[in-house]
LUMDOMI-125188 format. One record per residue (C-alpha): z, y, x. Coordinates in steps of 0.1 Angstrom, whole numbers, plus 5000, padded with zeros to 4 digits. Layout:
<pts>
+------+------+------+
:   zz :   yy :   xx :
+------+------+------+
:    Z :    Y :    X :
...
+------+------+------+
</pts>
This chain:
<pts>
+------+------+------+
:   zz :   yy :   xx :
+------+------+------+
: 5000 : 5000 : 5000 :
: 4990 : 5034 : 5014 :
: 5015 : 5063 : 5011 :
: 4988 : 5088 : 5006 :
: 4966 : 5087 : 4976 :
: 4947 : 5121 : 4979 :
: 4951 : 5125 : 4941 :
: 4973 : 5155 : 4945 :
: 4950 : 5174 : 4969 :
: 4940 : 5199 : 4942 :
: 4976 : 5208 : 4933 :
: 4983 : 5184 : 4905 :
: 5005 : 5153 : 4902 :
: 5009 : 5125 : 4877 :
: 5040 : 5121 : 4855 :
: 5052 : 5086 : 4847 :
: 5028 : 5077 : 4819 :
: 4997 : 5092 : 4837 :
: 4997 : 5128 : 4824 :
: 4986 : 5151 : 4852 :
: 5004 : 5185 : 4856 :
: 5004 : 5212 : 4882 :
: 5028 : 5205 : 4911 :
: 5047 : 5237 : 4902 :
: 5053 : 5225 : 4866 :
: 5089 : 5229 : 4854 :
: 5092 : 5191 : 4850 :
: 5081 : 5186 : 4887 :
: 5106 : 5214 : 4898 :
: 5133 : 5197 : 4879 :
: 5130 : 5162 : 4893 :
: 5120 : 5175 : 4927 :
: 5153 : 5194 : 4928 :
: 5172 : 5162 : 4918 :
: 5154 : 5144 : 4947 :
: 5165 : 5172 : 4970 :
: 5201 : 5168 : 4957 :
: 5199 : 5131 : 4963 :
: 5190 : 5137 : 4999 :
: 5220 : 5160 : 5004 :
: 5242 : 5133 : 4988 :
: 5229 : 5109 : 5014 :
: 5239 : 5133 : 5042 :
: 5274 : 5135 : 5028 :
: 5276 : 5097 : 5025 :
: 5265 : 5095 : 5062 :
: 5296 : 5116 : 5073 :
: 5329 : 5101 : 5086 :
: 5346 : 5100 : 5052 :
: 5366 : 5075 : 5032 :
: 5346 : 5044 : 5022 :
: 5356 : 5049 : 4986 :
: 5338 : 5082 : 4986 :
: 5308 : 5066 : 5002 :
: 5307 : 5040 : 4975 :
: 5310 : 5065 : 4947 :
: 5282 : 5086 : 4963 :
: 5260 : 5056 : 4966 :
: 5265 : 5050 : 4929 :
: 5258 : 5086 : 4922 :
: 5226 : 5084 : 4942 :
: 5215 : 5054 : 4921 :
: 5221 : 5074 : 4890 :
: 5202 : 5104 : 4904 :
: 5171 : 5081 : 4907 :
: 5176 : 5074 : 4870 :
: 5178 : 5111 : 4862 :
: 5147 : 5117 : 4882 :
: 5128 : 5089 : 4863 :
: 5138 : 5104 : 4830 :
: 5126 : 5139 : 4841 :
: 5094 : 5125 : 4856 :
: 5083 : 5108 : 4823 :
: 5059 : 5125 : 4799 :
: 5080 : 5127 : 4767 :
: 5048 : 5121 : 4747 :
: 5043 : 5088 : 4765 :
: 5080 : 5077 : 4765 :
: 5074 : 5050 : 4739 :
: 5046 : 5025 : 4744 :
: 5022 : 5014 : 4717 :
: 5043 : 4982 : 4712 :
: 5073 : 5004 : 4704 :
: 5091 : 4997 : 4737 :
: 5103 : 5025 : 4759 :
: 5082 : 5031 : 4790 :
: 5114 : 5033 : 4812 :
: 5128 : 4998 : 4814 :
: 5160 : 5010 : 4832 :
: 5196 : 5016 : 4823 :
: 5201 : 5051 : 4809 :
: 5227 : 5076 : 4820 :
: 5257 : 5065 : 4800 :
: 5290 : 5080 : 4789 :
: 5306 : 5056 : 4814 :
: 5286 : 5073 : 4842 :
: 5299 : 5107 : 4832 :
: 5334 : 5093 : 4827 :
: 5334 : 5079 : 4863 :
: 5328 : 5114 : 4877 :
: 5357 : 5127 : 4855 :
: 5380 : 5099 : 4866 :
: 5372 : 5105 : 4903 :
: 5378 : 5142 : 4899 :
: 5412 : 5136 : 4882 :
: 5422 : 5112 : 4910 :
: 5413 : 5137 : 4937 :
: 5429 : 5166 : 4919 :
: 5463 : 5148 : 4918 :
: 5467 : 5154 : 4956 :
: 5453 : 5189 : 4957 :
: 5471 : 5222 : 4955 :
: 5465 : 5243 : 4924 :
: 5435 : 5266 : 4927 :
: 5445 : 5302 : 4924 :
: 5414 : 5319 : 4939 :
: 5377 : 5312 : 4944 :
: 5372 : 5294 : 4977 :
: 5346 : 5304 : 5003 :
: 5323 : 5275 : 5012 :
: 5329 : 5262 : 5047 :
: 5358 : 5251 : 5069 :
: 5341 : 5219 : 5081 :
: 5305 : 5207 : 5083 :
: 5311 : 5179 : 5058 :
: 5327 : 5203 : 5034 :
: 5298 : 5226 : 5038 :
: 5274 : 5198 : 5029 :
: 5293 : 5193 : 4997 :
: 5289 : 5230 : 4988 :
: 5252 : 5229 : 4996 :
: 5248 : 5198 : 4974 :
: 5268 : 5215 : 4947 :
: 5246 : 5246 : 4947 :
: 5214 : 5224 : 4947 :
: 5230 : 5204 : 4917 :
: 5235 : 5237 : 4898 :
: 5199 : 5246 : 4905 :
: 5188 : 5212 : 4892 :
: 5209 : 5218 : 4861 :
: 5194 : 5252 : 4855 :
: 5159 : 5238 : 4858 :
: 5166 : 5207 : 4837 :
: 5183 : 5229 : 4810 :
: 5152 : 5250 : 4808 :
: 5130 : 5220 : 4806 :
: 5151 : 5205 : 4779 :
: 5146 : 5236 : 4758 :
: 5109 : 5230 : 4758 :
: 5107 : 5192 : 4761 :
: 5140 : 5176 : 4751 :
: 5153 : 5145 : 4768 :
: 5184 : 5124 : 4765 :
: 5215 : 5146 : 4764 :
: 5236 : 5125 : 4789 :
: 5212 : 5136 : 4817 :
: 5223 : 5172 : 4814 :
: 5260 : 5162 : 4810 :
: 5258 : 5140 : 4841 :
: 5242 : 5168 : 4862 :
: 5268 : 5193 : 4850 :
: 5297 : 5170 : 4857 :
: 5283 : 5161 : 4892 :
: 5284 : 5197 : 4903 :
: 5321 : 5198 : 4893 :
: 5326 : 5165 : 4912 :
: 5310 : 5180 : 4943 :
: 5333 : 5210 : 4942 :
: 5364 : 5188 : 4938 :
: 5351 : 5165 : 4966 :
: 5347 : 5195 : 4989 :
: 5383 : 5205 : 4983 :
: 5395 : 5169 : 4988 :
: 5376 : 5165 : 5020 :
: 5390 : 5199 : 5032 :
: 5424 : 5184 : 5028 :
: 5415 : 5150 : 5043 :
: 5398 : 5167 : 5073 :
: 5426 : 5193 : 5078 :
: 5400 : 5221 : 5072 :
: 5412 : 5255 : 5061 :
: 5403 : 5265 : 5025 :
: 5396 : 5302 : 5028 :
: 5405 : 5320 : 4995 :
: 5382 : 5348 : 4984 :
: 5404 : 5378 : 4978 :
: 5381 : 5407 : 4968 :
: 5387 : 5440 : 4985 :
: 5402 : 5467 : 4962 :
: 5383 : 5499 : 4956 :
: 5400 : 5530 : 4969 :
+------+------+------+
</pts>
């Protein structure tokens, strides 16, 4: 199998189902940003962090492929002529969202209460979490816009939203685990 097909040389690409759209189409931007997020998640997983976090991140990466598949499917071709769904994969479930919530709750138990916004940074691994969080928020904005025009399953947006929260809590937990300083944002007062 060749990696290059040359079918996109004129600036279009095919959705799952065969429909061709411009490479700058909102649907392509949406799942492309999810793909970018998945790469950042892999970079976090490659760091020297607790194996439990690595396992959770691997699970998240798997779910991000599911999210990408949903976003890459032409909604008009989601159901085949025989009535079956084109995507023969597990959907994003309530349990997937609950896993993120449970993991956040566990991490939060050992963290000090947050009283201020926190400046991203303090340790390279923590910074990777913040970058992934902001890419996740961008993916959420794009997917939300796409959903307004071409609705898809609701759990996809919920999962992306919860994932950005998870990444913030993970950044705080890793700050603690790695003995990195959390720098509070304290705005300067006007004279």
